[in-house]
N, C-alpha and C positions, 0 to 999 in steps of 0.2 A: 611201268613207271619210267619216267625220263631219267636219264643219267648222263653225266659228262664223261666222255672218253677221250683218249689221246689217239689221234689218227694222222699219220703223215707229219708229225711234229706239232699239230695244232689241237686245241680243245674244241670238240664238237659235241652237240647234244644229240643223244639218240634214244630210241625207245624200241622195245621188242614186244611182239605179240605171239603167243603160242608156245610150243615146247622146243627147247633147243635141239632135241633129237630129230625133229621133223625136217622136211626139205627146206632149206634156207631160201628166202626171197629177199633180196635187197631192193628197196623202193626208193627211187631217187627222184626228187622234185626240186622245189625251191626251199620252202620251209617243210618240216616234217608233216605239216597239216595240209600239204598237197594231197596227202593220203588220209582221209578222215578216219576217225577212231572206228567206226562201224564197218568201214570198208576193210580196215586191217583185221577187225574181229571175224568177218566173213571169210577172209583168206586163211586166218589161223584155225578157224573151226574145221576147215578141211585139210588138216594136217600139214600145214605149212608154218615155218617159223619166220615171221615177218620182221624185217628190221627197217625202220624209218629214221631219218635224221635231218637236222637243219644243216644246209649247206654253210660252209665258211661264210661269215659276213652277214648271216641272217639269224634272227630270233635269238636263241640262247647259245649259239655257237660262237666261235672267236669273232670279235667285231672287226669291221673293216670300213673304210670309206667307200661307199657304193659309187661315188663319182670319180674315185681314183684308186680302184682296188690294187693292193700290193700283192696280188696273186693272179695266176693265169688259169685259162680253162684246163690246161694240162695239170695244174696243182689240184684242181677240183677232182679230176679223174684220180690222181694219186690219193686224195682224201678218200674217195670212195673204196679204193683198195684197202686204205688203212682202216676204214670202218669194218671190213670183213676181218682184217687182222685182229682188231680190238675184241671181236666176238669169237675168235678162234675158228673162223670159217675159211678153209682152203678156197672154196668157191661158192657161188650162189646163183640161182635164177635172178637175173638182173632186170628190173623194170624201171624204165625212165619215162617221165611225163614232161612235155614241153621242153624247158631248158634242161631238165634232167636227162631228156632223150639224147642230147649232145654228149653228156657225160657218159651215158650208157654206151653210146656207139663207140666213143674212143676207148672206154674200158675194154670193150670186146676186141677192139683192134690192137691195143697196145699191151693188154694184160689178158690174152685170150684164155689162159689156164684158170682164171678167176671166174669166168663166166660159163655156167652150165647151159643156160639158155638165155636169150635176149628177147625182151618184149619192149617195143617202142610205142608210146601213146601220145598222140597229138603233138608231133615234133616234125622236124624236117632235117635233110641231109646236108645243110650248110649252116655256117656260123651266123651270129648276129650281123646285121647290116643288109645291104641290097642282096636279094635272092638271085640265083642263076636265072638266066633269060628263059629257060624251058620249064621253070617252076612258077607256080602262081604266087604272087605277092599277097601281103595283107590286103583285105578288102578295102577299097577306097572309103567307103562310108564309115568303117571302123576307124580308120586313121584320121578321118575328119574329126571324129569324136575325141581321139586322144590328142589331136594337135590343138584343140580349142577347149581345154578343160575349164570348168567353173573354178572359182576361187574356193580354196580349201584351207581351213585352219588345222594344220597338221598337229597341233597340240590338243585339239578338241576331238574326243572319241566320236561324238555324234556326227561331226562334220566329215571326219575321215571315212566312217562307216557308210554314211550316205553317198559319198563320192565313189567309194569302191563298189557299192551296190549298183550304181549306174554303169560302172565299167563292166561288172559281172553280167548285167543285162545285155550289153553289147557283145560280150564274148560267149554268150550262152546260145544254144540252139533252142527251138521251141519244144515244149513250153518252158518259160522261166519260172523257177520257183523262188520268189523273192524272200520268203521266210527262211528257206534253207540257205541261200546265199548269204543273207544277213548273219545268221548264226554262225556260219563258217568265217566270215570276215571279222566278226567281233571276237572270235577265238583267236585269229591270227593277230588282231590289234593287241589283245590282252597279253600275248606272249612276247611282244616286242619290248625289249628293255628301254628304260629311259635313256635318252641320248641328248648331247648338246644340240643337235639339230634333229628334232623329232620328224620333220619331213623326209629327210634322207632315210632314216631308219624304217619308217612306214612304207615309203615307196619301195625300198630294197625288199621288205618282207611281203608286201601285198603285190607288187608289180614286177619283181625281179630285175629292177633297174640296173643292178651292177653289171649285167651281161651286155649292156650297151656300151660300157667303158672297158670291158675285159679284153685283154690280149688272148685272142683264140688260137693264135699259132697257125701252122700250116693248114691248108685245106685238107679234108679227109673224104670227101665225096668219092673221089677217084679211087679210094681204098676200100670202098664198101664191098666190093667183090672178094676181099680177102677175109671178111667175117666168116668164121667157121661155126660159131654157135648157131644151133636152131633158132630161127627168128620169127616172132610174131609182131605184126604191125597192126595196131588198132587205131582207127582215125574216125573222127566225126564227120558225117556227111554235111554238116552245117557249121564247120569251123571256118569262121571268117579271119582268124589271125594266121593259122597255118592251114590254108585251104587244102582240100582232099588231095589234090595233084601232088603235094609234098609226101604224103603217106604212100600214095601209089608209086612214086619214084623210089622210095625206101624199099618197098616190097619188090619192085622190079630189079633193083640193083644189088640186093643182098641175096646170095645164092640160096634158093629154096625157101625164101621167106613166104609166110602166109599173111594175107591181108584180110582183116575183119573191118568192115565199115559199120558204123552205128548211125541210123537215121535219128535226126533230132539232136545229135550230140555236137556241141561247138567245142571251143578250146577250154574244156572243163571236165570235171568228173562227178557230176551230180548222181544222186542216189538212183534216179530213174534209169541210168545207164548200167547199173551194177549187175543187173540180171543178164546182160550181154557180156559185160567186161570180165566179171569174176569167173564165170564158167570157162570163157575163152582162155583166161590166164591159167586157171587150174588144169585145164586139158592140156595146155602147152607145157606145163611144168610137171606133168606126170611121167 
């Protein structure tokens, strides 16, 4: 059951799966639905206590203007530590997907005692904005799609869902399960609170747009060698948003990191990938 917690002085919405006495796993994404219910259930069924939450400024957590967020990336890192505090967890196995991977990397660097192991999925070692020259950028055909979006009525559920299904199609590896993507997007839409500007709210929840305007602070790629937590990097071989070279760089630059590549996986976590992702995660957190 979802609940509101105080973390780092702000109100965040969190939910847990499994028994509190089992090994804790902190799941960091954008909204908590980055981690589908059944995915969390599979993790919990194997004696893990999974904690997921809405980032500040998304869904049912403390609201913020995604075009001018009044917080920084380091605040989101402190929020993650605060989520552990709110659940009386001194440390946890930390798993970050996409933008959550940035938070997870910095949590491991700046709060190493809180991170038992680190798992990074579909992310990269640099902040939003232009990538480092040695790392692959977003695929041109993907960016062409994002730079020329169709008209969307952000106050209309069907219009938003249809638009986001097409975005999901471009982010997916083959094969694309439209029905699964649609159901997932509809759930995110239905958890987005009413807002004066529905477009901003839905873009923040569906597309993590706040990160484009976020103060990310100093670079951290050069510090990856200081990460001491055992690290697993999981990356899709068909990720057009953060192409595979980004995951390969993380695995190469974090001492002792293991890389698992997933054929047919894009910048997504669909059910068809779970038979690889979940056993890899559970093996790493054992």
